[in-house]
DOKOL-487797 format. One line per field, with one value per residue (C-alpha): residue number from 0; x, y, z; residue in three letters. Coordinates in steps of 0.5 Angstrom, whole numbers. Layout:
N
mimar = [NUM:...]
x = [X:...]
y = [Y:...]
z = [Z:...]
tivo = [ALA:...]
REM end
This chain:
684
mimar = [0:1:2:3:4:5:6:7:8:9:10:11:12:13:14:15:16:17:18:19:20:21:22:23:24:25:26:27:28:29:30:31:32:33:34:35:36:37:38:39:40:41:42:43:44:45:46:47:48:49:50:51:52:53:54:55:56:57:58:59:60:61:62:63:64:65:66:67:68:69:70:71:72:73:74:75:76:77:78:79:80:81:82:83:84:85:86:87:88:89:90:91:92:93:94:95:96:97:98:99:100:101:102:103:104:105:106:107:108:109:110:111:112:113:114:115:116:117:118:119:120:121:122:123:124:125:126:127:128:129:130:131:132:133:134:135:136:137:138:139:140:141:142:143:144:145:146:147:148:149:150:151:152:153:154:155:156:157:158:159:160:161:162:163:164:165:166:167:168:169:170:171:172:173:174:175:176:177:178:179:180:181:182:183:184:185:186:187:188:189:190:191:192:193:194:195:196:197:198:199:200:201:202:203:204:205:206:207:208:209:210:211:212:213:214:215:216:217:218:219:220:221:222:223:224:225:226:227:228:229:230:231:232:233:234:235:236:237:238:239:240:241:242:243:244:245:246:247:248:249:250:251:252:253:254:255:256:257:258:259:260:261:262:263:264:265:266:267:268:269:270:271:272:273:274:275:276:277:278:279:280:281:282:283:284:285:286:287:288:289:290:291:292:293:294:295:296:297:298:299:300:301:302:303:304:305:306:307:308:309:310:311:312:313:314:315:316:317:318:319:320:321:322:323:324:325:326:327:328:329:330:331:332:333:334:335:336:337:338:339:340:341:342:343:344:345:346:347:348:349:350:351:352:353:354:355:356:357:358:359:360:361:362:363:364:365:366:367:368:369:370:371:372:373:374:375:376:377:378:379:380:381:382:383:384:385:386:387:388:389:390:391:392:393:394:395:396:397:398:399:400:401:402:403:404:405:406:407:408:409:410:411:412:413:414:415:416:417:418:419:420:421:422:423:424:425:426:427:428:429:430:431:432:433:434:435:436:437:438:439:440:441:442:443:444:445:446:447:448:449:450:451:452:453:454:455:456:457:458:459:460:461:462:463:464:465:466:467:468:469:470:471:472:473:474:475:476:477:478:479:480:481:482:483:484:485:486:487:488:489:490:491:492:493:494:495:496:497:498:499:500:501:502:503:504:505:506:507:508:509:510:511:512:513:514:515:516:517:518:519:520:521:522:523:524:525:526:527:528:529:530:531:532:533:534:535:536:537:538:539:540:541:542:543:544:545:546:547:548:549:550:551:552:553:554:555:556:557:558:559:560:561:562:563:564:565:566:567:568:569:570:571:572:573:574:575:576:577:578:579:580:581:582:583:584:585:586:587:588:589:590:591:592:593:594:595:596:597:598:599:600:601:602:603:604:605:606:607:608:609:610:611:612:613:614:615:616:617:618:619:620:621:622:623:624:625:626:627:628:629:630:631:632:633:634:635:636:637:638:639:640:641:642:643:644:645:646:647:648:649:650:651:652:653:654:655:656:657:658:659:660:661:662:663:664:665:666:667:668:669:670:671:672:673:674:675:676:677:678:679:680:681:682:683]
x = [184:176:173:172:179:181:175:178:185:183:179:185:190:186:185:193:195:189:194:195:188:183:186:185:178:176:178:175:168:169:170:164:160:163:162:154:153:155:152:145:146:147:141:136:129:128:134:132:126:130:133:140:140:141:148:149:148:152:158:156:156:163:165:163:168:173:172:171:178:181:178:181:188:188:185:190:196:194:193:200:203:199:201:208:208:205:210:214:208:206:213:213:207:209:216:212:208:202:202:201:194:192:195:191:184:186:187:181:177:181:179:172:171:174:170:164:165:167:161:156:158:160:153:150:153:152:145:144:148:145:139:144:148:142:139:146:146:139:141:147:143:138:132:127:126:122:122:122:128:129:134:136:137:141:146:146:147:153:157:156:159:164:167:166:170:176:176:176:182:186:185:187:193:195:194:199:204:203:204:210:214:218:218:225:224:217:221:227:222:223:230:230:232:237:243:246:242:246:244:241:243:240:233:234:236:230:225:228:228:220:218:222:218:211:212:214:208:204:207:208:201:197:190:185:183:191:191:185:188:195:192:192:199:202:199:202:208:208:206:212:217:215:215:222:225:222:225:231:232:232:237:242:241:243:249:251:250:254:260:260:264:263:255:255:261:256:253:246:247:251:246:239:242:245:238:235:239:237:230:228:229:223:219:220:214:210:212:211:204:203:205:201:195:196:197:190:187:189:188:181:178:181:179:172:171:173:168:162:164:165:158:155:161:161:153:154:159:155:149:150:143:137:134:137:135:140:136:140:138:141:134:132:125:122:125:128:124:117:121:124:117:114:119:117:109:110:114:109:103:107:107:114:119:125:131:139:138:144:143:148:150:155:158:162:166:173:179:186:192:198:202:197:192:186:184:178:180:184:188:190:192:196:199:202:205:201:198:191:190:195:193:185:182:175:173:167:166:161:159:163:156:154:161:160:153:156:162:160:165:164:169:169:172:173:171:178:179:177:178:181:181:185:182:188:194:197:197:203:201:198:193:189:187:181:181:176:174:179:184:183:188:188:186:187:187:182:184:177:170:165:161:167:164:158:162:167:169:176:176:181:184:179:179:174:174:169:168:164:157:153:155:162:159:155:161:165:159:159:166:167:160:163:169:165:158:153:157:158:157:151:151:146:143:144:138:139:135:134:127:125:122:123:126:119:116:122:121:114:116:121:116:111:117:118:111:110:116:113:107:109:114:108:104:110:111:103:106:109:113:115:120:122:129:132:132:135:132:137:134:139:133:132:140:142:139:143:150:149:148:154:158:155:156:163:164:160:164:170:169:167:174:178:175:177:184:185:183:188:194:192:193:199:202:200:203:209:210:208:213:219:218:219:225:228:227:233:237:235:237:244:245:244:249:255:254:249:245:237:236:242:238:231:234:237:231:226:231:230:223:221:225:222:215:214:218:211:208:213:213:206:206:211:207:201:205:207:200:196:197:194:188:186:186:182:177:176:173:167:167:171:176:177:184:185:179:183:189:186:182:188:193:188:187:194:195:189:191:198:195:192:198:202:196:197:204:203:199:202:209:207:206:212:216:213:214:222:223:219:225:229:236:240:246:246]
y = [155:157:160:166:168:167:172:177:176:177:183:186:184:188:194:194:194:199:204:198:195:201:203:196:196:202:200:193:197:202:196:192:199:200:193:193:200:198:191:195:200:194:191:197:196:203:205:199:203:210:211:210:205:199:201:204:198:194:198:197:190:190:195:189:184:190:192:184:182:188:187:180:182:188:186:180:184:189:183:180:187:186:179:181:187:182:176:178:178:171:168:171:168:161:162:163:157:158:153:154:151:157:162:159:160:167:169:165:170:176:174:173:180:183:180:181:189:190:186:189:196:196:193:198:204:201:201:207:211:206:211:217:213:211:218:221:215:217:225:223:220:225:221:221:215:219:217:210:206:199:194:189:182:179:185:183:176:177:182:177:171:175:178:172:168:173:173:166:166:171:166:160:164:166:159:156:161:160:152:153:158:157:161:164:166:170:173:175:177:185:184:179:182:187:183:188:187:186:190:186:190:185:186:193:194:189:193:199:196:194:201:204:199:200:208:207:203:209:214:211:208:212:208:208:200:199:203:199:192:193:197:192:189:196:196:190:192:198:194:189:194:199:193:191:198:199:193:192:198:202:198:199:206:207:203:207:213:210:209:217:219:227:225:219:222:227:227:228:223:218:216:217:213:207:207:207:201:197:198:199:191:190:196:196:192:197:203:200:198:206:208:203:205:212:212:208:213:218:215:212:219:223:219:218:225:228:223:225:233:232:228:234:235:228:228:234:230:223:227:233:233:232:227:223:218:213:210:204:206:211:211:218:218:211:210:216:221:218:217:224:227:222:225:232:231:228:235:239:235:238:245:244:245:241:246:246:240:236:231:227:220:215:208:207:201:199:197:195:200:197:203:205:199:198:191:188:181:181:175:178:184:180:177:183:184:189:189:189:194:199:199:199:205:208:209:214:214:220:223:229:232:232:234:240:242:242:245:250:248:246:240:235:228:222:215:213:220:222:227:225:228:225:226:226:223:223:220:220:216:219:213:209:201:198:191:187:194:198:203:211:217:222:228:233:232:237:241:240:237:240:234:229:229:226:220:219:219:218:211:210:214:216:217:221:219:223:220:221:219:214:208:208:207:201:199:199:196:190:189:189:185:179:179:181:177:178:183:188:195:198:205:210:217:221:226:229:235:239:241:247:243:240:233:230:232:230:223:223:225:219:214:216:216:209:207:210:206:200:201:203:196:192:195:194:187:186:189:184:189:194:193:198:200:199:205:207:213:216:221:225:225:218:216:221:217:211:215:219:212:210:216:217:210:210:217:214:207:211:215:209:205:212:212:204:205:211:207:202:208:211:205:202:209:209:202:204:210:206:200:205:208:202:200:207:207:203:207:214:212:209:215:220:215:216:223:226:231:230:236:232:226:229:232:226:222:227:227:220:220:225:222:215:218:222:217:214:220:223:216:216:223:220:214:219:223:217:214:220:219:212:214:220:215:210:216:217:210:213:219:224:227:234:233:240:238:231:235:240:235:230:236:238:231:230:237:235:228:231:236:230:226:231:232:224:225:231:226:220:223:226:219:216:222:220:213:214:219:214:212:216:219:214:218:220]
z = [307:307:301:304:306:298:296:302:299:292:294:298:292:288:293:294:287:285:281:277:277:277:270:267:270:267:260:261:263:257:252:255:254:247:244:247:244:237:237:240:234:229:231:233:231:231:226:221:218:217:210:210:216:212:210:217:221:216:217:225:224:221:228:232:229:230:237:239:236:239:246:246:244:248:254:254:253:259:264:262:265:271:272:271:276:281:280:286:290:288:289:296:298:295:299:305:305:300:295:288:288:293:289:283:287:289:282:280:285:283:275:277:281:275:270:274:276:268:265:270:270:263:261:265:262:255:256:259:254:248:247:246:241:238:237:235:229:227:227:223:217:218:221:227:231:236:244:247:251:249:251:245:248:243:244:251:250:245:250:256:252:249:255:259:254:254:262:261:256:261:267:263:261:268:271:266:268:275:274:270:274:280:286:285:278:280:286:281:275:276:274:268:262:266:262:257:250:244:238:233:226:222:225:225:218:216:219:216:209:210:212:206:202:205:204:197:196:199:195:188:187:183:181:187:185:186:193:195:193:197:203:208:205:206:213:215:213:217:223:222:221:227:232:229:229:236:239:235:232:238:241:235:235:243:241:236:240:245:240:239:245:244:245:250:255:258:265:262:256:259:265:260:254:259:262:255:252:258:257:250:249:254:253:245:244:248:245:238:240:242:236:232:236:235:228:228:232:227:220:223:225:220:214:217:219:212:209:213:212:205:204:200:196:194:193:188:184:184:182:178:176:181:176:171:166:163:157:154:146:141:137:139:135:137:144:147:146:148:155:155:154:159:164:162:163:170:172:168:172:179:176:174:168:167:168:167:162:160:154:151:148:151:151:158:158:161:158:160:156:153:150:144:145:149:151:153:154:161:159:153:157:161:156:153:160:163:171:171:177:174:167:167:164:164:156:155:148:145:138:136:135:142:144:140:143:150:149:143:138:131:130:124:124:119:120:122:127:134:139:146:152:158:165:170:166:159:153:148:142:135:135:139:138:141:141:136:134:130:130:130:129:134:131:137:144:147:153:157:157:161:164:166:173:170:167:172:179:178:180:174:169:164:157:153:146:141:135:128:130:133:128:131:138:135:132:139:142:138:138:146:146:143:148:155:153:158:161:155:156:152:149:152:152:158:160:166:169:176:179:183:189:195:196:198:192:188:191:189:182:182:184:179:173:175:176:169:166:169:166:159:159:160:154:150:152:149:142:138:134:139:145:151:152:159:163:170:174:179:184:188:194:193:193:198:204:203:202:208:211:209:210:217:219:217:221:227:227:226:232:236:234:235:242:243:240:244:251:249:247:254:258:255:256:263:265:261:266:272:270:268:275:279:274:275:283:285:279:282:289:287:282:288:293:288:288:283:285:285:280:276:276:275:269:266:267:265:258:258:259:254:249:249:251:245:240:238:237:232:229:228:225:220:218:217:212:208:209:206:199:200:204:199:194:198:199:192:191:196:191:197:192:196:198:201:206:208:209:213:217:218:220:225:228:229:233:237:238:240:245:248:248:252:257:258:259:264:268:268:269:275:278:275:278:285:284:282:288:293:296:301:300:305:305:312]
tivo = [MET:LYS:GLY:GLY:LEU:TYR:ILE:ARG:LEU:ALA:ALA:SER:GLY:ILE:SER:LYS:ASN:ARG:LYS:LEU:TYR:PHE:PRO:TYR:LEU:LEU:THR:CYS:ILE:CYS:MET:VAL:MET:MET:PHE:TYR:ILE:VAL:THR:PHE:LEU:ALA:GLY:SER:ARG:ASN:LEU:LYS:ASN:LEU:PRO:GLY:ALA:GLU:THR:LEU:GLN:THR:LEU:LEU:GLY:LEU:GLY:ILE:PHE:VAL:ILE:GLY:LEU:PHE:SER:VAL:ILE:PHE:LEU:ASN:TYR:THR:ASP:SER:PHE:LEU:PHE:ARG:ARG:ARG:GLN:LYS:GLU:PHE:GLY:LEU:TYR:ASN:ILE:LEU:GLY:MET:GLY:LYS:GLY:ASN:LEU:VAL:LYS:ILE:LEU:ILE:TRP:GLU:ASN:LEU:ILE:THR:ALA:ALA:VAL:SER:ILE:VAL:LEU:GLY:MET:ALA:PHE:GLY:ILE:LEU:PHE:SER:ARG:LEU:ALA:GLU:LEU:ALA:ALA:ALA:LYS:ILE:ILE:SER:GLY:ASP:ILE:GLY:PHE:GLY:PHE:THR:VAL:GLU:PRO:VAL:ALA:VAL:ARG:TRP:THR:VAL:VAL:LEU:PHE:ALA:GLY:ILE:PHE:LEU:LEU:ILE:MET:LEU:ARG:MET:LEU:VAL:LYS:ILE:TYR:ALA:SER:ARG:PRO:VAL:GLU:MET:LEU:ARG:SER:GLU:ASN:VAL:GLY:GLU:LYS:PRO:PRO:LYS:ALA:ASN:TRP:ILE:LEU:ALA:LEU:LEU:GLY:LEU:ALA:ILE:LEU:ALA:GLY:ALA:TYR:TYR:LEU:ALA:ILE:SER:ILE:GLN:GLU:PRO:MET:THR:ALA:PHE:ALA:LEU:PHE:PHE:VAL:ALA:VAL:LEU:MET:VAL:ILE:VAL:ALA:THR:TYR:LEU:LEU:PHE:ILE:ALA:GLY:SER:VAL:ALA:LEU:CYS:ARG:LEU:LEU:GLN:LYS:ASN:LYS:ASN:TYR:TYR:TYR:LYS:THR:ARG:HIS:PHE:VAL:SER:LEU:SER:SER:MET:VAL:TYR:ARG:MET:LYS:ARG:ASN:GLY:ALA:GLY:LEU:ALA:SER:ILE:CYS:ILE:LEU:SER:THR:MET:VAL:LEU:VAL:THR:VAL:SER:SER:THR:VAL:CYS:LEU:PHE:ALA:GLY:THR:GLU:GLU:SER:LEU:ASN:ARG:ALA:PHE:PRO:ARG:GLN:MET:ALA:LEU:SER:ILE:TYR:SER:LEU:ASP:ARG:GLU:LYS:GLU:VAL:ASP:PRO:ILE:VAL:GLU:MET:ALA:SER:ASP:ILE:ALA:ALA:GLU:HIS:GLY:LEU:GLU:THR:GLU:ASN:VAL:LEU:ASP:TYR:ARG:VAL:LEU:SER:VAL:ALA:GLY:TYR:GLN:VAL:ASP:ASP:SER:MET:PHE:PHE:ASP:ALA:ASP:ALA:ALA:ILE:GLY:ALA:GLY:ILE:SER:LEU:LEU:GLU:GLY:VAL:ARG:SER:LEU:GLN:ILE:ILE:PRO:VAL:GLU:ASP:TYR:ASN:ARG:ILE:MET:GLY:THR:ASP:GLU:THR:LEU:GLU:GLU:ASP:GLU:MET:LEU:LEU:TYR:VAL:ASP:LYS:GLY:SER:TYR:ASP:TYR:ASP:THR:LEU:THR:LEU:GLU:ASN:CYS:GLY:THR:TRP:LYS:ILE:LYS:LYS:GLN:VAL:ASP:GLU:PHE:ALA:VAL:THR:GLU:GLU:LEU:SER:VAL:ASP:ILE:SER:GLN:SER:TYR:TYR:LEU:PHE:VAL:LYS:ASP:THR:SER:VAL:LEU:ALA:GLN:ILE:GLU:ALA:GLY:GLU:GLY:GLU:ILE:TYR:GLY:ASP:HIS:MET:SER:LEU:ALA:MET:GLU:TYR:TYR:GLY:PHE:ASP:LEU:ASP:CYS:SER:ASP:GLU:GLU:GLN:LEU:GLU:ILE:TYR:GLN:GLU:MET:ASN:ASP:ARG:ILE:SER:GLY:LEU:ALA:GLN:THR:LYS:ASP:ASN:ALA:ALA:ASP:GLU:SER:LEU:PRO:ALA:VAL:ARG:ILE:ASP:SER:ARG:ALA:ASN:ASP:SER:SER:GLY:TYR:TYR:GLY:MET:THR:GLY:GLY:LEU:PHE:PHE:LEU:GLY:ILE:LEU:LEU:GLY:ALA:VAL:PHE:LEU:PHE:GLY:THR:VAL:LEU:ILE:MET:TYR:TYR:LYS:GLN:ILE:SER:GLU:GLY:TYR:GLU:ASP:GLN:ASP:ARG:PHE:ALA:ILE:LEU:MET:LYS:VAL:GLY:MET:SER:ARG:ARG:GLU:VAL:LYS:GLN:SER:ILE:ASN:SER:GLN:VAL:LEU:THR:VAL:PHE:PHE:LEU:PRO:LEU:ILE:MET:ALA:GLY:VAL:HIS:LEU:VAL:PHE:ALA:PHE:PRO:LEU:ILE:SER:LYS:LEU:LEU:VAL:LEU:LEU:ILE:ALA:THR:ASP:LYS:VAL:LEU:LEU:MET:MET:VAL:THR:ALA:LEU:CYS:TYR:VAL:VAL:PHE:ALA:LEU:PHE:TYR:MET:LEU:VAL:TYR:ALA:VAL:THR:SER:ARG:GLU:TYR:PHE:ARG:ILE:VAL:SER:GLY:LYS:LYS:ASP:ASN:ARG:GLY]
REM end
C-alpha cells in the first residue's frame, strides 16, 4: 500500500467515528490550551513585577505539575476507550487480509493527525487566550500590567514536549495491543465481559470499611495541623474505597436486590437490574472516575472560591492593626519607649496620629500537653504517651497588669498563681506545669480576652496564661530557652496602631520606620554599652499584596483545575453513554421481540440509566459532606476561618454542579436513546 492510502484511511477512520473522536479531540485541545496558559502565567514577565505575583506564580508552578500529570493519565484512559470501541473494526480489517503491520501504519497516522490537530489548535487557542488570562490574574491581585501581547517560548516548548510525549505513549500502547491481540478476539471484543459477574463480597466490604475509616478521619480530626498531615491519607482512602465500591460493591448490591423477590420480579426492575449487574463490573471504574472527578471539581472550586471571597476578613484577622511593632524586649524605659516614640514621630511628620493603640507584653511559645503538664521537649512528650500533632498547644503568656488594662479589671496574683483563658477547647485541671519552668495554680479561668485574634489564628488550641509580672515571663523564657536553644521564643512588647491614611502613604511610613530602625541599629553598634532589641514591623498595606497573591493564585488555579477536571468528567460521562448505548442496542431489540412494548423497554432502560448516571453525583455529594470538616480545618491554616461562608459556597457549588451535571445528562442521554433505538423493529 502507498503511504497516501494510509493517510486517507486514517482520516476516514476519524471522520466515520467522529462521535467518538471529536469529543476526544476537543478535550485534547482544551488540555493543551490550559497547560500552555498555566505555564505561560507561571513565567510571565509582565506579572513578575506586580506585588503578590511571586506567590501567585509559585502556586501556578504547582498547577503545571497537576495539569500535566492529569493530562497523562486522563488522555491515556480516554484513548483506551476509543481503541476498545474500534477493535471490532480492526479485527474485520485483519480478517479481510490487512496485516497487523498495515493496521499499525493506519493507527500511527491517526495518532499523528490527532496529535497535530490537538497541539496546533490547542497552542493557537492558548496563545490567543493567554493575554486574557494574564489580565485576569493581574486583576485578581489588584495589579496593572498595561497593554502588549507576548508569547513565552519556554511555555511553548514545554507544552509541545509534554503532549508530544503523551501522544507517543498512547501510540506505543496501541501498537502493543494490536500485536498482542488476535483477529477473533478483536471481532468479539464488544461481547467480552458478558459472563454473569460474581459478587465479590470481600472487596465490597473492604471498600466499605476503608470509606468508613476515611470518613471517621475527616470528622474526628480536631487540630488543623493534624488535618494537614492526614489529608492526603484520607484522600487516597476515599479514592481506593470509591473504586472498590463501584466495581465490586455495585455488583454485590445488584445481587442482593435480585434476591429480594418482591423487588426483583417486576417488569421494570427485572430488566434494568439484570442489565445493570452485567455492566457494573465493566463500567464500575468509569462511574468511580466520574465520582472522584466530580468530588475534585467541588472541593477545588468551593475551597478556593471561599478562600478568595474571605480575603478581607482573613486580612482583618491577621492584621488587627494597620501597623504593628514587635519589640523583643521587656525594658520599656531604655529599649521599648525610644522605638515607640520614633514610630509616633514618623506618623507626626506625615501629619498623622497613632489611633486605636493596642499595647501589651507577651511570650508566645508552643508546647505539647500531657494531662496537666506542658512539655517543650518533643521526645519527652512522646515518652509521656502523646501524639505530637494532637497534643500541640499555643501558649500566650501575658502579665496580669496588661490583662487588667485591656479588659478593665483589677485581678491580682501571687507568684505561683495564674489566670487561664482557653480559646476553643477546655482545660480540666487545677494546676499547670511547664517543663523546666515550674508549676502554677489556676486561680480562675476567665471567660474572654479581647485580643485573641492578634495572638492566634486557630492553627492549634491556644492557652492564654496571665501571670503575676514580667519576672515570670523571664523565668519561663529562660526555662524553655534551655530546651529550644537557638529556636527559643523571646518575650516581646506588641505595639499596634491604626493610621488614617491611604495604603500608599502607609507604605511610605512603613519604609521610613524600617530605615530609621536600621540607622538606629548602626548607631547602637558603635556604642560599647548599648544594644538595640530585635524589632519586627508589620504593615497590612505591605503584606496584603502577598496575601492577595496567595488567595488569588489559589483561586485562579482552582478555577483552572476545576475546568480541567470538569472536562474529564464530561468526557467520561459522554463515552459512558455512547458505550452503554451500543451495548443496549441489541438488548433493546431482543426485549421488543419477546413482547415488551417500546414504552416499557424505554421506561426500563431510562430507570437504569438514571440510577447509574446519578449515582456518582450522589456519592460525590456524600464525599463532600464528610470532607467539609477536614477542608474547613485546612483553610484555617490559611487564616480562612469563616465556616458559614465555606458552607454557603460549598452548597452553592454543589447545586450549580448538579444543574450542569443534569444538563450533560440531558444532552448525552438523547444520543444514548438515539443509538438504542437505532435498530428497527423486525417483528414484521
